[in-house]
C-alpha positions, 0 to 999 in steps of 0.5 A: 465570563458570567456563564463560566463563573456560574458553572464553577459555583458549588450551588450550580453544580449541586443543582445540576447534580440533583437534576441528573439524580432526579432524572436517573430515578425517574427513568428507573421508576418508568422502567420498573413500573412499565410492563415489558411484554415477554421480558419477565421470563427472559431478562432475569435469567439472562442477567444471572447468566452473566454473573462472573462472566459465565455467559461471555466465556461460553459465548467466546467458546461458541464463537471459536468453535463455530467460526472455524477460522482464525478471525473467529478465534481472534474475536473470541480471545479479544472479547475475553481480554476486553472483558477481563480488563473492564472487570479489573478496572470496575472492581478495583477502581470504579466501585471503590471511588463512588460508593452509591447505594443500590436502588430500592426494590419497592417499585420493582415487581417481585417476579422481576427481582433476582434470586440473589441480590448483589451486595456490592455498590451500585456505581458503575454496573460491572455487568454492563461494563463486561457486556459492552467490553466483550461485544466491542472487543468481538466487533473490533475483530469481526463485524459479523460476530459483533452483530450477533453478540451486540443484542445480547450485550444490550439485553444484559445491560438493560436487564440490570435496570429491569431487575432493579439492581442498577440505576440507568446512569450506572449502566451507561457509565459501566457500558462506556467503561467497557467500550473504553476497555476494548479500545485500550486492548486494541491499543496494546494488541492491534486488530488485523485491520490496524496492522501495518501493510505487509511489505511484500513485492507485487507479482504479475499473475493472471486475473481469473474472475470466474476461475477459468484456467485454475485447477484446485486440488482439495485435501478431502480430510482438511477443512469441510465439504461446505468450504470446498463447495464454496470454491466451486460456487465462487469460481464456476469455471475452475476445475476441482479435484478432491483426493486423500493425502496418499493421492495428493502429490500425484493430483498436484502434479497432474493439475500443474500440467493442466492449469495456468494457475495451481490452486490448493485447499487444505492446511499448512501441510497440504499447501506446503506440498502444493508450493513445491509443485507450483515452484517446480512448474513455474505456476502462481499458487492460489491457496484456500485455507482449510486446515486447523491453524492455517498459519501461512494463509493468515500471515499472507492475509488470506483468511477465507475462500472469498479473500482468495477469490477476490485476489484471483478476480483482480490478479492480485499476487505477491512473491514470497520466500520459500524455506528449504533444507537439504537433503530433504525427505526421500522420494519414492525412488529413494532420492533425497531432494530438497525439502520445503517449508512455508512456515517453520522447520524444527528439531527437538521436542516440537517434532515429537509434539506434532507426532502426538498431536496428529495421532490424537487430533482425530479423536479429541480435536486439534487444540485438545490434542496439542495440549496433551502432546505438549504435556507429554513431550515436556514430561518425557522428552530429552534434549537432542545433541547436534553440531550447530555451525560447528559447535556441539550443544544439547538442545531442547529445540532448534527452530527456523521460521520462514521470515521473522516473527514479530511480537505485537504487545504481549501477544504472540506475533505473526510475520509481516513480511514473507519475502524478507530473505531471513530465517528466524532461528531460535535455539532453546539450550538443554538443561532442566525445566524444559517447559520454563525454558520454552516459555522464556524463549517464546516471551523473549521473541527474536534477537535475544540471548540468555543462558536459556536460549538464543535467537538470531536472524540468519540467511542459512544454518548448518546442522550436523552430527544428528543421531539416527532416528532424530525427528524433523518437523516442517509445516506440521509434517514429521520425518526422520532427519538426515545426519547433517543438513543445511537450512536456507531460503529461496528468496521471493521464489513463489508467486501467491495470490492475495488481496491488496487490502486485508479488509 
């Protein structure tokens, strides 16, 4: 009881405060007076590079560009989001709550001092908070990139003491707030590892630890040569066939006749064509992501070549739905057969957006081409007229997803179940301001209605009265729509390899 009273005594608290303050200043003076070999030309510049988050924005761009995968892009976005939250908390609450003066610079050598001294209060360190938030956010999504970023973040935090602009306690508290911000962002938008287990039925498939019996068709214009070579190294007995888009269908048909399992390396369009062949021949499908977006493999739980190899080695597979529309594109013989889609089917402005993006992506890259295409389509596009389930209406967009797209927090969602038997149908009604209408539909998500858009979960949908030349898009491919068509699902029709664990 006496100990508790002593802790509540104002004089005791004052003594503890003075003790911590003295220790804080002694550590600061030790850092300031000690010679740190090789630090003088590096740490002041690094500290200034982190001003206004410039260093971290550049790092995020590098991670997204060099990583070439969904995990790297998510890590970059999560790092920036964590940084933004940490900066907002520090600048609106932190520095206004404790108005601590900056350290005196008399003990800091002149060559270490920053050219532009900060004018805000000292507690807590905004640079340390941003560095810790960014590094933690990246690490929560990708341990590999987190290990790369962490030493830089630690150096930035230490540089604030080294250059004399913060006390050690400023840096420690700032770093703790940054870590907390990253975990707060994860609470709003869970990382991949924290998403609920996918609800997909398990399927029997042969285990091929060395790839014997697997024939992999690789689109040489999708992904990289290194990624294809990685498949060969991981599965030495697999047969690899590289071809261009023009030879893809023929190569897939021949591969299906030779192998026990059909493999495919490429983007969503390439995987779409392989899925149709695998279904026709009753073969399991092994997908190796090699495209720009890789929507299907991401939702499946496959983000790398190693994920697929792990599933092949153990015989881990699931059954997934295959979206279908009839009549589909014309065959070389002039017959209209079923069309297939693993991700999305759409009419309206989106097919034209895909067409423009594909035209420009070889010159300026996929992401830049997508932005250019969106601006152009929304500026020049016009609504299409069609009968949906017997009702005539103007539409900017009719979208049907193979499975229901979930929304997690404020972020765009993914599909947690590829065998739910449902089409996620969304219609953006015709009218003015198509950009705002499309944005409202995206934010509202599934199962909603408004004067701007409608969304329902259906098993099939009938569309008639389409004008000649109306574009139709499915899994990134664009073709001309027939005057009337039906969109439906082949439920749990396709067997695809995926690892049981997402980690």
